NUMIKE-331722 format. One record per residue (C-alpha): x negated, y, z; residue in one letter. Coordinates in steps of 0.05 Angstrom, whole numbers, padded with zeros to 5 digits, always signed. Last residue first. Layout:
N
XYZA ...
# end
This chain:
226
+00267+00909-00309Q +00270+00841-00349L +00323+00790-00322T +00317+00706-00341Q +00383+00683-00338E +00418+00629-00285P +00483+00609-00311G +00553+00628-00317G +00528+00678-00385A +00552+00754-00369R +00604+00767-00432E +00574+00829-00481G +00520+00890-00486L +00464+00877-00541T +00401+00910-00543L +00348+00896-00600W +00282+00910-00557Y +00209+00939-00585I +00160+00919-00594V +00105+00955-00645C +00035+00938-00688E +00029+00988-00747A -00027+00989-00793A -00060+01047-00834L -00079+01051-00914P -00135+01079-00934L -00141+01142-00971H -00152+01199-00905A -00217+01163-00910S -00255+01195-00857E -00234+01145-00800P -00282+01095-00828E -00268+01021-00798A -00209+01002-00851D -00141+00985-00828V -00127+01061-00794R -00095+01051-00732R -00027+01055-00714A +00014+01043-00647K +00086+01027-00630C +00103+01005-00550E +00171+00988-00511Q +00213+01019-00553I +00292+01010-00555T +00335+00983-00591Y +00408+00994-00621F +00444+00968-00684G +00441+00963-00768E +00429+01038-00775H +00372+01049-00717K +00320+01011-00763L +00325+01073-00818D +00286+01114-00774D +00235+01059-00751L +00225+01058-00823F +00232+01123-00832N +00176+01139-00782L +00130+01074-00793L +00127+01094-00872D +00096+01171-00845G +00046+01160-00811E +00018+01145-00880H +00005+01086-00931L +00027+01043-00885L +00020+00965-00869D +00070+00930-00823M +00062+00883-00747K +00132+00867-00723L +00145+00843-00653K +00219+00830-00642M +00239+00818-00556K +00303+00806-00561S +00353+00851-00510G +00411+00839-00469R +00464+00889-00421L +00503+00845-00380A +00570+00849-00366L +00616+00834-00307D +00621+00917-00281G +00567+00961-00336I +00560+01010-00284S +00498+01049-00285F +00478+01090-00226E +00462+01023-00193P +00408+01004-00245G +00407+00962-00300V +00373+00892-00300Q +00361+00870-00373F +00376+00804-00393V +00344+00761-00437Q +00343+00735-00516Q +00283+00688-00545A +00231+00718-00583S +00239+00757-00651I +00178+00749-00697E +00156+00804-00758Y +00128+00823-00816T +00127+00867-00852I +00092+00877-00922P +00090+00949-00956L +00145+00998-00961L +00170+01015-01026K +00228+01052-00981R +00294+01013-01010S +00255+00954-01020E +00233+00959-00946R +00286+00977-00915I +00330+00923-00952R +00292+00862-00917K +00288+00897-00849I +00363+00892-00859H +00372+00834-00869E +00332+00811-00812M +00371+00851-00768W +00430+00815-00800D +00416+00747-00792L +00392+00766-00713R +00461+00790-00704R +00468+00787-00620E +00538+00771-00598E +00580+00830-00566G +00575+00908-00568V +00527+00945-00595F +00523+00904-00672G +00552+00973-00687S +00629+00944-00715E +00625+00936-00634R +00604+01001-00612L +00645+01033-00660R +00702+00994-00631L +00685+01002-00561Y +00683+01087-00597R +00759+01082-00613P +00775+01050-00544Q +00760+01083-00512Y +00810+01146-00503D +00863+01100-00501Q +00836+01048-00469V +00829+01110-00403E +00895+01134-00421Q +00915+01054-00409K +00877+01048-00337D +00907+01108-00305T +00988+01085-00333E +00967+01026-00297A +00938+01057-00237Q +00988+01094-00237R +01043+01034-00238L +01006+00998-00188K +01013+01052-00131N +01078+01055-00146R +01089+00986-00136I +01042+00987-00076D +01071+01055-00052N +01148+01007-00055R +01115+00946-00024Q +01097+00988+00042A +01162+01023+00042Q +01195+00958+00030A +01150+00934+00085Q +01171+00981+00136G +01238+00990+00119M +01242+00916+00137A +01212+00931+00205V +01251+00991+00221R +01305+00940+00205S +01290+00880+00254Q +01271+00939+00309S +01351+00956+00294L +01369+00886+00292F +01330+00869+00358T +01358+00930+00391H +01439+00916+00375S +01436+00856+00390T +01405+00881+00472S +01457+00928+00459I +01514+00879+00436L +01482+00818+00490T +01495+00882+00545A +01569+00900+00521G +01588+00827+00533F +01558+00813+00590L +01595+00873+00622S +01646+00857+00578S +01653+00793+00611A +01630+00811+00677A +01696+00863+00674L +01755+00810+00655I +01722+00755+00711I +01724+00819+00752L +01804+00828+00742A +01818+00765+00754K +01793+00766+00804R +01831+00822+00834I +01897+00795+00864L +01863+00735+00880P +01811+00768+00923F +01853+00808+00967D +01879+00749+01013D +01833+00695+01020K +01770+00721+01007M +01788+00785+01027F +01827+00755+01097S +01883+00794+01140R +01897+00784+01208Q +01951+00777+01234A +01976+00829+01309V +01987+00794+01362P +02070+00804+01400E +02057+00853+01465Q +02084+00904+01444K +02138+00881+01417L +02157+00842+01490H +02134+00911+01521L +02198+00945+01483N +02245+00894+01497S +02232+00900+01568Q +02242+00980+01566A +02302+00956+01533M +02325+00921+01589T +02304+00973+01634L +02346+01019+01608N +02397+00976+01617G +02398+00965+01689A +02391+01039+01691G +02446+01057+01654M 
# end
């Protein structure tokens, strides 16, 4: 009995004294989870790439939407301006045509002016009229008048006429405006005879007027008048 217990105790002692095997993570455990780690790393990289791509696409989409909105606004403004221009053309076209027919818009009409003066003299039975028309010059327009790329020109006319009375001059100037637009720089009448008390002596008038026309601005330099 005692010998048997001793033998068993010795056997247990031998079992307890056997060394315990050491496990290595890299050698024993890592191979077991390596595939899972690779899948996790690939998934993380794919997710990060997807998020970055999404941010880039979203940013580009916002830029494209902003550009598209700006283009729509620009088109809308152009359409609105076109409608405004169209309305202005409809409003001002009749007036423009009247001004063109009257000779104010376009090239000067010297022959028409001369013919008109002849008709006035004949219809009014006026005394002789002499005149001289100088070269056309450009007028300087004040900033309060907007004429765009057009130029306001004036053709200077010096005229002399004999009068039976002051009414001849007033009637002549009134009839003259039917052939165009003009502005009077100066106009004076005096009696021909040295005796002003004689009411039956004819008068003489001297006037300086500018025939006005509105047309396209010339490319070269032009002399400008105030």
